[in-house]
N, C-alpha and C positions, 0 to 999 in steps of 0.2 A: 504494500498500499504506500501510495506517495505521502512524503513528510508533510504534504503540504495539506493535507485530507486529514482534519483533525475531528475524529468521531465522540460523541458524549459519552462519558462514563458509566452513566446511567440514565434510568429514567425517573428520577426523584433526586430533590437534594441540588446540590451544586452539581452541575454537570460538565461543566465548560471551567477550565482556570488555565486560560493562555497567558502567559506572561512575556515582555519582551525576553528574558532568557529561555523559554522553552520555545519559543519561537525562533530565536536565533537572530533577531533583530534588536531593534534600540528604542521605539516609540509605543507601539501600540499593544494595550493589554485588552482581554476580553473575558468576560465570566459569564455564567447564565445559571439562574436557578429556577428549577421547576418547583412550587412550592402547593402545599394544601392549606386550607383555611385552618387559619391558626397558627400557623408555624411562623417564627420571626428568625431574621439573618442579619445581619451587620459585620460592617468590616471597617477598617482605618485605612484612610485613603494616601497617610504618609505622603512621599513625594509626589504622587500622582493627581490630578484631577479628577473627576468620575461623573459620568452623566448616566444615571439609570434611566432605563427606557421598560415601560410596563409594556411589554408584547404584546400580554393578554391578562385580563383579569386586574384584580383592586387589591391594593395595598394600603398600610397607612405608612407613611414616610417620614423620618426624620433624617437631618442634616445638622451635625452640630447640636446646638442648643433649639434649632428650627425644626418646629414640627409643620410639616403641611398636610396633615391629616390625612384621609383617605384618596387616593389616587385612583383614576381608570375607571372605563368605562367601557374598553372593546373586549369583549368576552371571546370574538373569535377574530385572530388577526387578519383572516382575508373579509372583512367588513371594511376593511382600508380606510378606517376613519382615524385622523389625527391621533397620536398616542399622548400617553400622559407621561412627562418625562421632568427629571428634576439635576439640576446640577449640583454638584457637591466638590467644594475646592479642595486642594492639597492640605496636609496640614489637620484634617479634620474627620471625622467619622460619620458613617450612615447608619440607618437601621431601618428595616422594611417586615412587618408582620402582616401577613396577607390576609385578607378578609373574605378571599374566595380563594378557590384554586387559583394559581397564577404563573406566569413565566415571565423571570425581571431578568434584564440583560445587565450589565455591569460593563462599560464602554472606559477604558481609562488610557490615560497618556501622561506626558510630564506635565505638572502645574506650576505656574510661575506667579501664583499670590494676585493674579489680575482680577479676579472674578468672586463675588460673594454666593454663597448656597443661594437658589433659587429656584422657582418653577419655570421652565422652558417650553412647556408645551401641556395641552393640545394649542394655546392660544398662541399664534403667530405660524401655525404650520397649516398648510393647505395642499391639499392631493392636485399635482399638477400633471398634464401628460408631457411625455417626452417621445420624439421619435415618430414615424410613421409608418403604416404596413405592417410587415412582420418584424418591426424593429421598435414597435410602440409599447410603451411600459410608464406607470406611473408611482410619482414620487411624493413621499413625504421628506420634506427637507427639515428636518430637526435642527441639526447646526451646522449648517455649512456657513461659509464666510460672512455671506450677505446677513448673517444673526451673530451680533457682538456677545457670545453667552459664554464663550471658552477661551484659555489661553492656548491650547493646542488642538482639541479634538475637534473633528469633521466627523458628521454623524447623520446617516440620512436610510429612510428606507422605500424600496424598490418592490412594485408587484409588476410581474410580467405576465398577461395573458396566454394563454394554451396556445400551444406551437411557435410563441415568438422568442425574440433574442432580445438580451439587454446587456449591459457594458459593451455597447457594440456601434458603431465598426470598433475592431480591435483598437487598444489604445493602452499608454503606459503615462507614469507620472513617477520616474526613477532616477532622474537627474536633480541635482539642486543647482538650477540654471534661471531664476526667475528674472526676469518676468516670462521666460520663455518656456520653462517647466520647473515643477517643483518636484521634491523627492519626498513621497508619501508611503508610507506600509500602508495595507489595507486586508480588514478581515471581511469574510461572508460568512454571516450564520444565515443557514437556508433553511425553509420551511416549504412543503409543497402541498396541496391539495386537490385530489384526496391524500392524505397521510403518505399511501404508500408508493406514490410517486419518486421521481428523481430529477436532478437536472444535472447537465452535462459543463463543464466548465475547463478552458485550456486556460492555462498559465505558460506563456513562451516568451523570450527573448528573440530579436532578431537574427542574433548571431547564433543561434541553436543552443546556446550553454546551457539553457534551460527552458525544457518543452514538455510539458506534461498534462493530461486531460484525464480528468476526474468526474466519476458520477457521486453527485451528493445526493444525500439523502435528507429527510427531515430530522433535524436540529443538529446535521453537522455543519463545522465551519470549515471553511477554504480559505488556505491564506497565500497573500499576493505580495511577496517580499520585493519582485522589480517584475518588469515585462508588461506583456498584454494580457488581460485576463476576459475574454467575452463569456457569457452564458448562455445555453439553450435549453429549454423546457419541452418537452416533447409533447404533441397533442394532447388531448384529456386531462392533462393536466396544468395548473396555474400557480407560478412560482412567487414567493417572497424571499426577500434577503434584507437584512439589516447590517450595512457598510459601517466600519468604523475605521477611519484613517488619522494619521498623523505625522509628522516629520518637522523638520527644523523651521518651518515657515506655516502659520495657519492660512495656507492659500491652496487651492486646487488650479494649477496649472497643467495641461494636460498634451500629448503629442499623439495622433492619430496614426497607426500603421501606416506606412508610402505607400504600401500595394492595395490599402483597401481605402484609402481616403477617398477614392473618386466616389464611394458609396455616400459618405457624407455631403460631398460638394454638389452631388447629383440630387440629393434630396433635403439638404440644408437640415439634415435632423442634428439635435441636440444632444449629444452623448451623454 
C-alpha cells in the first residue's frame, strides 16, 4: 500500500492522528474523531493552531476559557450545508463533548499568535460551483486566504458529483516561489456516498520521481507532499473531501500541468 494512503485505525474514537513527523513533512497535521453522544475529547494545541470542523453531528465545544456552546447542524455530510467550525490558537487547548453521534476533524499547522479563538462557520461559508461539465464540483471555503481567520491553515470542503473529476486539470503547489507558486502540503480526508464507494486519486510529479495512483475509501486520507493530485469518482457514487493545506506562506498559488492546461484555457474552469 502506498505510504501516501492513510487508512483509519478503527471505526470509533480517534481514527486518524497524522502529524508532520508521521507524514514526513513540515506543516500539516490532521486528526479525526468519530464520537458517540456523550463522549468528551480534548487536546492541547501547543505550537500549532487548530481548526475544528464538525463534519457531521453536534458537539459542545470550548477553546481555552471560551465556550462556544453546542455547535453543528449537518447530520449527513452529503447535505452539502456549510459546516460549523471553530478556530483554536496555539498555546491553548480545546474540548468537545458530543451531543449526538458526530465526526470531528482536527486540522492543524504552525501557529503564530496572530488570531484569537473564534467561531468561523457556518457564517461566512457559502457553497459555490467550480468547473463545468464533468469537471463540476461544489466548494465550501472554510478558511481560504480571502478569510483572515488563521495564521497558516487553509481549509476547504469539496463535493464531487457522480462520475466527475476534481482537483482537475492536474495542478501543483510545491515550490516556494510567490507570487508564481506557493509551497503547500495538502491532505485529503475522503468520504463516499453510498458508503461502500471509492475514489481514485493520482499524485505525480512531472519528472516521474513520484507517481502513485490510489483507490481511497470512506474515512481514508491521502497525503500530497508535492506534485499534481487529481481525483475521479466513479459513476454511481458522489465524493466529499476535506482539504487541509499549509506551508511557509498562507496563500494558494498553483500551476497547472503544462500538457493539460489546455482544458483550463478552453473551458475557463476554476480549479
